[in-house]
FIZA-303797 format. One line per 10 residues: number of its first residue (from 1); their letters; for each residue z, y, x of N, C-alpha, C. Coordinates in steps of 0.001 Angstrom, whole numbers. Atoms other than C-alpha are relative to their C-alpha. Layout:
REM FIZA-303797
NUM) a) Z:Y:X:Z:Y:X:Z:Y:X ~ ...
This chain:
REM FIZA-303797
1) mdiriekaep) -452:-670:1541:24849:76436:82137:-1392:997:-109 ~ 1038:-1293:262:21896:78586:80933:933:1171:-1048 ~ -444:-841:449:23635:81694:80285:-678:1547:-641 ~ 948:-1537:440:21801:84616:77904:743:878:102 ~ -741:-1368:-11:22676:88039:78319:-868:941:-728 ~ 546:-832:1025:22362:90400:75743:701:1377:49 ~ -526:-1489:-265:23081:94046:76999:474:605:-1338 ~ -149:-1069:1281:24977:96588:74737:-746:1168:473 ~ 718:-1094:-271:22623:99479:74333:826:1127:-80 ~ -581:-1527:-468:23210:103045:75874:1344:498:-672
11) helkckpdqn) -529:-563:638:24689:104266:72820:1184:-896:-558 ~ -1705:920:7:27609:101359:72080:758:136:1286 ~ -845:-111:-1147:29031:102021:75454:1252:816:29 ~ -1315:-871:757:32792:102985:75351:-279:1375:1350 ~ -376:-708:-1050:34088:105987:77061:1227:-650:834 ~ -925:685:-756:36017:104761:79930:1473:450:148 ~ -1025:-1179:-92:39807:105753:80237:415:602:1610 ~ -667:-313:-966:41701:107615:82660:825:-880:744 ~ -460:1327:-1268:42507:105054:85695:1236:207:449 ~ -1634:-351:-432:46031:106823:86122:768:-110:-1187
21) algfgryltd) -1080:255:1300:47223:106374:82395:-642:-1642:-527 ~ 648:1248:519:46002:102501:81683:1196:-826:-969 ~ -805:874:645:48881:100873:80674:-641:-1440:125 ~ 544:1582:-70:48450:97144:79971:-559:-471:-1692 ~ 530:677:1445:45935:95791:77105:-129:749:-843 ~ 576:-449:750:45014:98696:75731:-1250:247:-402 ~ 1617:-189:-259:41151:98696:76874:-544:-986:112 ~ 675:1079:-405:38540:96510:76626:-1304:433:268 ~ 1273:94:-685:35336:96240:78418:-1019:426:-1127 ~ 995:-15:457:31754:96712:77203:-593:-1519:-698
31) hmfvmtyhad) 1216:1439:434:30645:92968:77026:1335:-1323:224 ~ -1010:1288:-13:32271:89373:76803:-710:-1228:432 ~ 390:1211:-414:31430:86018:77521:447:-909:-1134 ~ -353:1188:984:31169:83203:74503:-774:-911:286 ~ 1238:1247:-213:29870:79725:74445:968:-1151:-1449 ~ -257:755:1025:30489:77484:71618:195:-1847:256 ~ -254:1644:-82:31619:73491:71333:-21:-673:-1471 ~ -39:584:856:30708:70810:69136:305:-1314:673 ~ -425:1542:-402:31826:66995:69423:-1122:-606:113 ~ 1516:458:-175:28080:66015:69010:-602:272:1152
41) rgwhdavirk) 563:-612:-1073:26751:68462:71511:417:804:1505 ~ -629:-592:-1576:29400:69773:74069:144:1360:-187 ~ 248:-1132:-186:29237:73104:75334:-1279:495:-515 ~ 1301:-521:327:26209:75185:73891:275:1551:93 ~ 46:-1714:355:25297:78883:73311:475:732:784 ~ -1067:-1028:-966:26565:80522:76271:-757:1495:188 ~ 867:-1086:-204:26093:84084:76051:824:1287:250 ~ -890:-1001:-376:27399:87311:77672:-1081:1035:-1064 ~ 151:-739:522:27016:90016:75256:1004:1287:-427 ~ -433:-953:198:28295:93302:73646:1518:-737:-563
51) yqpfwlepaa) -1123:154:402:32192:93327:73100:126:14:-1910 ~ 94:-371:1895:32561:92512:68761:835:-1089:-349 ~ -758:947:921:34481:90806:66098:-425:-1576:-4 ~ 157:1117:17:34165:86950:65844:123:-24:-1955 ~ -122:459:1469:33302:85358:62092:593:-1126:201 ~ -366:1368:44:35561:82791:61520:869:129:-1496 ~ -336:286:1535:36107:81054:58083:1874:14:-61 ~ -1451:116:-68:39697:81178:56805:730:-1504:226 ~ -438:1362:-70:40128:77389:57004:-330:-214:1065 ~ 630:530:-1000:39106:77592:60581:1791:-731:652
61) mvfhygqaif) -1092:753:-470:41687:74924:62244:1214:766:913 ~ -636:-1075:-1505:42957:77666:64965:1266:647:-1233 ~ -1115:-570:721:45039:79442:61937:862:-351:-1050 ~ -1496:644:810:46934:76476:60571:418:-1001:774 ~ -630:1077:-1095:47302:74105:63580:-6:209:1162 ~ -401:-493:-1117:47603:76462:66292:-845:-811:1376 ~ 874:922:-1213:44799:74756:68660:-236:1814:585 ~ 735:-1283:-796:44455:77979:71106:813:200:998 ~ -291:57:-1297:45020:78470:74669:-776:760:620 ~ 781:-1317:-804:44152:81178:77088:706:-150:1496
71) egmkafrgkd) -259:-137:-1112:44640:82134:80562:199:1462:479 ~ 31:-1299:-450:45121:85299:82809:-234:56:1122 ~ 15:-253:-1340:43868:86654:85644:-757:1805:412 ~ 298:-1332:-271:42560:89661:87591:-1172:170:657 ~ 695:-282:-1472:39724:91559:89612:228:814:408 ~ -768:-1111:-1203:40455:93871:92344:-1464:604:495 ~ 1123:-810:-946:38125:96462:93645:726:563:1254 ~ -1034:-363:-1235:38995:96952:97229:-670:1282:475 ~ 238:-1138:-536:38760:99838:99563:-1483:439:721 ~ 1341:86:-376:35613:98539:100702:-1156:-241:-714
81) dqirlfrpta) 1027:-296:1209:33921:98620:97222:-169:-1520:-653 ~ -280:1385:709:34169:94838:96863:522:-714:-817 ~ -691:534:891:35202:92985:94004:523:-1562:131 ~ -212:1012:-257:37344:90198:94285:787:-501:-820 ~ -1073:957:915:39034:87410:92072:1258:-905:674 ~ -922:723:-574:42146:85787:92804:165:-1300:-649 ~ -167:1352:394:42279:81974:92553:-449:-769:-1075 ~ 334:281:1231:40107:81793:89726:-95:-1236:-509 ~ 426:1668:308:39314:78212:90123:1373:-382:-638 ~ -1409:1089:265:43220:77142:89740:81:803:-1278
91) nfermnvsaa) -107:-543:1410:43320:79456:86634:-536:-1048:-1358 ~ 603:776:865:40635:77488:84854:-121:-1408:128 ~ -4:1236:-139:41658:74314:86158:1467:-153:-734 ~ -1023:341:714:45034:74804:84667:-298:153:-1545 ~ 529:-470:1464:43095:76043:81270:-159:-1448:-499 ~ 738:1274:561:41671:72365:80905:1582:-957:306 ~ -1338:332:193:45450:71316:81643:78:438:-1300 ~ -796:-261:1211:46653:73032:79003:-882:-722:-1482 ~ 565:800:1329:43424:71830:76564:342:-1307:-143 ~ -467:1248:169:44314:68366:77316:1114:-457:-718
101) ricmpsvpva) -1002:185:815:47648:68885:75907:-24:372:-1454 ~ 509:-285:1862:46200:70503:72784:-694:-672:-732 ~ 905:590:480:43679:68165:72378:-1325:493:-129 ~ 1439:-791:104:40679:70482:73174:-792:-629:1268 ~ 918:80:-865:37539:70090:75139:170:893:1331 ~ -401:-547:-1266:38089:70817:79009:-1488:877:-91 ~ 989:-833:165:35688:73774:79884:-514:-326:1461 ~ 887:275:-1508:33107:73293:83104:309:1068:892 ~ -768:-992:-674:35109:75090:85480:-1478:785:1093 ~ 1093:-607:-524:31881:75966:87795:-574:658:-711
111) dvlealkqll) 471:-691:662:30214:77287:84892:684:1025:-628 ~ -681:-1091:821:32564:79361:83532:284:973:935 ~ -379:-615:-1267:33680:80744:86956:-1681:1014:164 ~ 1119:-446:-130:29682:81530:87197:-206:1562:-1130 ~ 90:-1091:810:29698:83508:84183:779:997:-163 ~ -1118:-1008:-235:32669:85365:84724:-358:1132:864 ~ 600:-1030:-1338:30810:86826:87940:-494:905:-650 ~ 984:-1034:455:27972:87614:85891:562:1155:-996 ~ -722:-1060:1183:30369:89415:83287:531:1121:575 ~ -892:-1348:-880:31998:91440:86017:-1233:816:712
121) rldqewipsa) 1133:-975:-540:28883:92600:87643:-339:532:-1286 ~ 825:-532:1427:27235:93748:84037:1236:1051:-5 ~ -917:-847:680:30942:95599:83346:525:388:1511 ~ -856:-678:-1510:31597:96661:87296:834:1168:-191 ~ -372:-1542:158:31854:100212:86102:1293:-125:-231 ~ -1458:-265:777:35148:99281:84409:1165:-214:934 ~ -944:315:-1073:36970:97970:87365:672:986:648 ~ -513:-1180:-930:39148:100407:88658:248:139:1430 ~ -61:-64:-1520:39668:101933:91967:1288:960:330 ~ -1304:-1046:-19:43214:103904:91471:694:-1328:751
131) kgaslyirpa) -787:725:-879:45843:102656:93576:792:-1374:-1065 ~ -902:316:642:47732:99782:91799:-623:-760:-1250 ~ 980:379:1319:45078:99261:88951:-1039:-955:205 ~ 1249:1309:24:42688:96088:88314:-264:23:-1303 ~ 604:471:1468:40731:94441:85616:828:-1377:-155 ~ -600:1062:584:42739:92042:83707:-1084:-942:-540 ~ 1310:1255:822:40477:88989:82194:877:-1208:-473 ~ -699:863:896:41797:87220:79452:-1183:-1609:-486 ~ 896:764:434:39570:83450:79072:876:-561:-1509 ~ -1043:368:1257:40859:81959:75851:-1023:-1155:-785
141) miatepglgv) 1137:775:573:39555:78927:73567:1037:10:-1414 ~ -557:446:1312:40099:78299:69636:-498:-971:-682 ~ 610:910:959:39549:75903:67055:-869:494:-875 ~ 837:-708:1250:37071:76970:64567:-522:-868:-967 ~ 617:936:1171:35972:73880:62583:936:507:-1446 ~ -396:-259:1110:36903:74693:58921:531:-1579:-438 ~ -655:1224:832:39003:72160:57114:1993:236:314 ~ -1525:320:13:42835:71521:56390:250:-1707:-366 ~ -521:1226:-57:44522:68501:57354:455:-388:1504 ~ -288:28:-1793:46330:67883:60981:-746:-1078:624
151) rpskeylffi) 655:1105:-1297:44066:66249:63611:-502:1688:756 ~ 833:-1268:-911:41975:68204:66391:-1181:291:-286 ~ 1164:-518:690:39174:70439:65403:-1290:-780:872 ~ 1402:168:-655:35517:69486:66185:-766:787:749 ~ 685:-1123:-483:34520:72548:66976:874:1126:456 ~ -938:-537:-739:35854:74944:69523:-820:1703:243 ~ 531:-969:-1010:34987:78577:70871:908:685:1152 ~ -536:-531:-1186:35787:79866:74554:-550:1185:135 ~ 654:-1550:-55:35454:83539:75078:824:531:1243 ~ -556:-1075:-957:36253:85896:78075:69:1129:-166
161) ikgpvgayyp) 50:-1033:258:37342:89120:77371:857:964:1262 ~ -748:-595:-957:38746:91849:79611:414:1559:40 ~ -500:-1440:634:40306:95498:79993:498:602:1493 ~ -470:-108:-1050:41164:97374:82821:1696:784:-287 ~ -1448:-2:80:45107:97476:83611:708:1275:961 ~ -854:-314:-826:48247:99263:85484:827:-738:-74 ~ -1303:1305:-58:51648:97993:85857:94:-379:-1554 ~ -440:785:1181:52846:95742:83398:734:388:-736 ~ -1271:-552:603:56008:96961:82813:-69:1440:306 ~ -228:-937:-239:56816:100307:82287:881:504:1211
171) egfnpvkifv) -781:-621:-858:59213:100614:85219:-809:-570:1493 ~ 1119:508:-1108:56120:99621:87608:500:-866:824 ~ -572:1290:-805:57558:97511:90701:1431:739:-9 ~ -1717:5:-367:61169:99093:90170:484:-1066:-644 ~ -730:1012:353:63595:96475:89206:220:70:-1558 ~ 65:594:1286:63819:95101:85684:1401:-508:-415 ~ -1175:532:283:66736:94296:83489:-288:-1480:-820 ~ 333:1209:735:66779:90666:82106:1061:-304:-1078 ~ -474:610:1209:68254:89257:78940:21:-1313:385 ~ 7:1297:-341:69616:85603:79526:-64:-367:-1418
181) sdkyvravrg) -187:294:1245:68857:83954:76222:749:-1357:-311 ~ -194:863:546:70910:81276:74807:153:-469:-1465 ~ -310:130:1524:70960:81443:71163:-1927:-609:-298 ~ 1388:743:458:66782:80535:71322:-124:-673:1361 ~ 492:600:-1179:64892:78400:73469:-1652:-11:-267 ~ 1834:-415:-161:61052:78402:74506:-689:-1716:-97 ~ 802:1358:-291:60494:74886:75078:616:-1085:618 ~ -984:1154:-605:61914:71315:76042:-1128:-974:504 ~ 1346:939:-510:60302:68532:77816:-331:-898:-765 ~ 718:1016:783:57950:66418:76260:-675:1143:-951
191) gvgeaktagn) 650:-1147:834:56644:69904:74315:-1213:303:852 ~ 1230:-633:-602:54005:72265:75076:76:945:1066 ~ -508:-1180:-1371:56208:74623:77821:-1006:-42:1160 ~ 598:246:-1252:54000:73467:80553:-1438:240:-378 ~ 1004:158:88:50847:74191:78643:-270:1886:-514 ~ -11:-1600:-62:49598:78026:78383:-685:217:-1474 ~ 348:-332:1338:49253:77725:74727:630:1088:-1210 ~ -683:-1222:918:49709:80579:71903:1187:-201:-686 ~ -945:666:713:52221:78849:70063:1242:278:651 ~ -741:-215:-917:54545:79325:73125:587:1638:-166
201) yaasikaave) -458:-1668:-185:54450:83116:73252:146:730:-1299 ~ -616:-690:1335:54891:83384:69306:1727:-415:-308 ~ -940:436:-524:57841:81327:69886:1227:993:875 ~ -678:-801:-815:59112:83740:72359:156:1550:-439 ~ 18:-1745:236:58735:87327:70733:1163:218:-1059 ~ -1314:193:610:62057:86999:68650:749:678:668 ~ -689:-46:-567:64012:86630:71074:-279:1293:1241 ~ 327:-805:-758:62035:89253:73532:230:1456:-849 ~ -408:-1085:305:62371:91608:70803:1474:459:-414 ~ -1485:134:184:65872:91382:70364:1028:487:1402
211) aqqqgytqvl) -418:-767:-1520:66313:92007:74325:-442:1424:132 ~ 449:-1231:-383:64380:95038:74441:584:1072:-997 ~ -929:-932:1064:66413:96499:71213:1061:89:920 ~ -898:18:-538:69231:96266:73561:-501:324:1386 ~ 407:-618:-1468:67528:97825:76490:-30:-866:1061 ~ 128:1445:-1126:66413:94597:78232:-1467:1:-41 ~ 1609:-188:-76:62667:94433:79534:-861:-1547:-390 ~ 635:1681:1022:62180:90316:78903:1462:-885:-70 ~ -1053:1160:498:64192:87291:78382:-136:-797:700 ~ -41:1048:-1047:64956:84645:80892:618:-1214:-1021
221) wldgierryv) -303:996:971:64753:81321:78879:890:-1138:1009 ~ -762:1454:-602:67217:78418:79726:-569:-951:-992 ~ 318:1775:640:66751:74713:78902:88:-261:-1292 ~ -31:-81:1672:66388:73650:75250:637:-1088:19 ~ -793:705:1056:68872:70804:75276:1319:448:347 ~ -1344:-776:-531:71777:72062:77463:322:947:132 ~ -327:-1411:-239:71209:75456:77553:780:541:1139 ~ -1025:-543:-1101:72456:75567:81243:-773:483:982 ~ 897:-107:-777:69345:75451:83193:-1261:817:-101 ~ 1264:-905:36:67050:78059:84210:-1271:-405:-59
231) eevgtsniff) 1538:778:89:63438:77494:83268:-808:1601:465 ~ 771:-1120:-765:61383:81157:83390:237:773:-884 ~ -250:-833:630:61052:84294:82157:-1415:262:-759 ~ 1148:232:975:58758:85241:79267:-1426:594:180 ~ 1345:-191:-814:55811:86340:81227:96:-553:1618 ~ 172:334:-1329:56626:85049:84559:912:-1230:674 ~ -806:847:-350:58252:82427:86882:1122:762:521 ~ -1238:-868:-519:61713:83501:88403:465:-1039:1501 ~ -768:394:-1514:63216:83186:92010:904:667:-74 ~ -1429:-724:-526:66854:83873:93548:-250:-318:1309
241) vigdevvtps) -269:287:-1270:67769:84349:96973:1376:-43:251 ~ -1411:588:-193:71038:82642:97343:129:-169:1227 ~ -260:416:-1770:72569:82871:100978:-1753:354:710 ~ 1145:131:-751:69728:81611:103086:-1052:-544:-551 ~ 990:630:618:67892:79828:100652:-680:690:-1180 ~ 423:-849:764:65255:81140:98406:-236:-1551:-1109 ~ 87:1168:862:65449:79050:95048:-786:373:-1100 ~ 746:-193:1134:63217:78446:92159:46:-1370:-693 ~ -35:1557:757:63405:75834:89052:-1065:-632:510 ~ 1206:1142:-34:61350:72906:89646:-671:-250:-1273
251) lsgsilpgit) 855:381:1309:58511:71996:87086:617:-1246:-381 ~ -292:1140:845:60005:69882:84506:-652:-392:-664 ~ 1229:398:846:57233:69625:82202:191:1004:-1352 ~ -207:-760:1034:58956:72660:80028:-602:1579:523 ~ 74:-1524:-668:57767:75842:82585:-1407:-276:460 ~ 1578:-293:-388:54112:76923:83084:216:-144:1539 ~ -311:9:-1573:53572:76192:86809:-1290:1251:436 ~ 586:-1270:-312:52253:79709:87785:-805:233:1047 ~ 559:-22:-1040:49649:80340:90070:681:712:1182 ~ -623:-1074:-873:51371:83191:91582:1137:-442:595
261) rdsalrllrd) -1455:803:-767:54616:81156:92085:-577:-804:710 ~ 248:748:-1250:52665:78811:93946:-536:600:1336 ~ 296:-631:-861:51145:81370:96016:1053:413:950 ~ -1312:-206:-566:54796:82672:96755:187:-974:654 ~ -652:1096:-877:56087:79394:97841:-1070:-88:1218 ~ 864:135:-697:53182:79184:99793:113:935:1502 ~ 31:-1211:-662:53647:82258:101509:1524:-60:603 ~ -1224:-379:-456:57366:82081:101985:305:-1126:670 ~ -165:1186:-1059:57155:78466:103551:-771:239:1105 ~ 380:-330:-1414:54752:79905:105976:658:714:877
271) wglkvterpt) -989:-735:-684:57177:82658:107023:1451:-770:19 ~ -1081:845:-47:59565:79777:107589:1124:225:-358 ~ -1165:-385:1010:62180:80615:104853:67:-1380:-525 ~ -250:959:903:63888:77806:103556:-105:-21:-1537 ~ 605:48:1539:62477:77093:99746:18:-1202:-329 ~ -348:1220:633:63860:75017:97315:-679:-8:-1312 ~ 382:683:1399:62498:73495:94110:988:-525:-910 ~ -1272:818:880:65534:72386:92115:551:436:-1213 ~ -657:-25:1189:67360:72288:88937:990:1374:86 ~ -663:-1348:-567:69102:75829:88899:1286:507:-1526
281) tideviaaak) -811:-566:1090:71961:76714:86468:219:1360:-30 ~ 18:-1214:442:72512:79746:85005:1644:494:497 ~ -1653:201:-307:76454:79478:85910:-232:367:1564 ~ 519:-103:-1551:75166:78986:89729:-664:1440:232 ~ 618:-1179:-465:73225:81938:89469:970:1693:-59 ~ -1014:-739:44:76130:84030:87764:1002:166:1034 ~ -606:-307:-943:78283:83260:90286:-167:248:1469 ~ 430:-611:-1160:76449:83733:93225:-48:1875:315 ~ -100:-1255:-210:75914:87178:92243:1267:942:-283 ~ -1165:-642:177:79611:87880:91316:587:-395:1649
291) dgslresfgt) -556:151:-1673:80304:86560:95243:-466:916:737 ~ 994:-489:-1366:77737:88378:96719:-1122:-600:478 ~ 864:520:-726:75391:85565:97805:-1422:-106:-752 ~ 1127:-43:827:72853:86167:95084:-690:1388:799 ~ 756:-1731:-471:70571:89020:97443:-688:387:-675 ~ 1160:-736:1025:67706:89230:94970:-471:-760:-872 ~ 805:895:1238:65454:88067:92225:-1344:334:-195 ~ 972:-588:469:62504:88283:91295:-1328:-705:-761 ~ 976:829:788:59550:86962:88887:-1502:128:908 ~ 1586:327:-477:55880:86166:89795:-790:-489:-1153
301) gtaavispvg) 831:131:1014:52961:86059:87612:-1301:886:132 ~ 1047:-1059:-365:49537:87583:87312:73:1210:-527 ~ 260:-1321:714:50160:90539:85148:950:828:563 ~ -495:-606:-1027:52667:91932:87282:673:-304:1396 ~ 424:1147:-1235:52256:89977:90491:1459:-227:584 ~ -1508:571:-373:55886:90237:91798:1102:1060:-638 ~ -606:-1221:617:58404:92099:89666:1662:-311:153 ~ -1560:-87:-560:62186:92627:91310:816:-62:-1166 ~ -1288:8:1126:65436:91880:88871:1059:424:490 ~ -1427:-888:-714:68092:94321:89222:1011:-288:-798
311) slcykgeqvi) -1384:155:577:70536:93339:86768:-530:-1102:-1023 ~ -79:825:725:70977:89978:84525:1141:244:-1070 ~ -1041:-354:1077:72986:90184:81223:222:-1385:-559 ~ -374:1373:541:74654:86562:80049:966:-1:-388 ~ -1510:-225:845:77219:86511:77161:459:1075:244 ~ -590:-1418:264:77690:90004:77001:221:622:1294 ~ -364:-257:-1725:78209:89988:81091:-1502:416:444 ~ 1209:-500:-823:76034:92210:83167:392:-375:1222 ~ -370:-8:-1449:75757:91438:86641:-1162:943:692 ~ 894:-374:-596:73791:93461:89096:-371:-387:1216
321) inggkvgils) 727:859:-1641:71402:92067:92043:-244:862:782 ~ 503:-778:-1169:71169:93545:95009:345:1754:62 ~ -308:-1168:485:72538:96814:93799:-1085:564:-584 ~ 1058:-240:922:69824:97093:91344:-1195:625:1095 ~ 1138:-527:-1020:67325:97819:94302:-1068:-1304:154 ~ 791:939:-297:64326:96004:95132:-115:-259:1479 ~ -684:1136:-1141:65037:93097:97681:-1130:-127:1022 ~ 762:-165:-1077:63293:93076:100939:-1096:-1427:31 ~ 1294:1167:487:61342:89433:99967:-918:800:-1145 ~ 879:-208:866:60449:90811:96976:-1229:1310:353
331) qrlfeelqsi) 691:-854:-582:59034:93846:98695:-1643:-584:993 ~ 1015:599:-1410:56959:91725:101264:-706:-779:-410 ~ 937:735:493:55894:89141:98886:-1177:1030:-865 ~ 771:-665:772:54419:92114:96732:-959:519:674 ~ 1087:-666:-916:52694:93854:99815:-1213:-1056:-58 ~ 570:906:-609:51165:90595:101119:-904:-568:-874 ~ 809:654:1252:49752:89171:97554:-900:1240:-2 ~ 747:-956:62:48394:92923:96930:-897:209:1286 ~ 1351:13:-1454:46679:92948:100610:-1043:-693:-162 ~ 1213:1280:24:45232:89673:100051:-1310:249:-1100
341) qygtrkdpyg) 959:10:1153:44053:90262:96631:-1113:1552:-171 ~ 1142:-1404:77:42407:94220:97258:-592:-491:1627 ~ 563:-486:-1111:41098:93138:100506:303:656:1235 ~ -107:-1100:-1217:42903:95148:103116:854:-1165:1012 ~ -460:633:-1023:44177:92119:105026:-335:-1537:-353 ~ 831:1292:405:42681:88997:105502:749:-1035:-135 ~ -477:1135:796:43035:85991:103614:-140:-1365:493 ~ -113:1122:-612:44080:82992:105473:-146:-1224:-761 ~ -459:1046:655:44253:80738:102731:-1304:-347:-1158 ~ 1233:-238:1097:40708:81594:100706:437:-266:-1103
351) wtviv) -145:-755:1263:42031:82646:97592:-431:702:-859 ~ 670:-836:465:40173:85428:97110:-1641:-160:-230 ~ 1081:366:120:36682:84956:95724:-1005:1263:-218 ~ 989:-1231:54:33830:87604:96288:-742:124:-1482 ~ 804:-271:887:31930:88865:93439:-1132:469:-64
């Protein structure tokens, strides 16, 4: 793919934020990558240019029929000053799975990865060196053809934007409080729950807001039919350590197949632990918390990496997990993944890509 580069002028460059007060999603870098698609031409007009607004017609189909997908990944600056990506090919491949489900065109993985590398080199000064900070990367695709009438668009826009981030949750790596929703559902089998499409997140907002108003950090979703089986947290996949077994819900078609989830499963199994992917009811989890066999729980995701869970609230009852403290496995997984991502430990899996 021929990628044109149009650098921002010196006076157009933004002031960089304090690396120790980044938050999440508050700042965006100087440049972005954009390419367009038409059914008759395929992908074309690939360009790295200054970050700027898009011009879209009010009839653009994304506004009316929701053809919008995205991914989330990170770039890490190591102590050796090398920039590393963590499993970027897996993210772009998952994006193509989402695209197929929403009747959107696939992206050429090798080409968009090369575009991302060039984009990162151009904006490398934005990649923070502060401990625990990284550069969050958001590839996205939207339907842009103007037209009213439900059908797949013939025109699309793919773009990559990015920005420096600190911890995703205000709690940092401290355990979070999770509200279990049995009122709302996120997805059902046969729907689009396993795709990273914008509508899934729109569907989750109301429950998340209500949970936050009650002092909880996130929502744990149950299945959309019986509302008994645990699925995932709003921003991550969920794991439970029950007795000597590490349990996570099996991918059922309504759960996003997380890249960090897959990485954690690989590590846990290589450590010789008993790991099971199976249907898991919320009643089992609550009972295990009450009898003490639920030793810890944690979420896995790109944004937070590993997020220890300190308590769950279900049907008005709150149960405390591991005394509300970070669990041994949560800590070990977090340190192992971060060590690989930042290059302070050997990567035996070939997960990192040097930019």
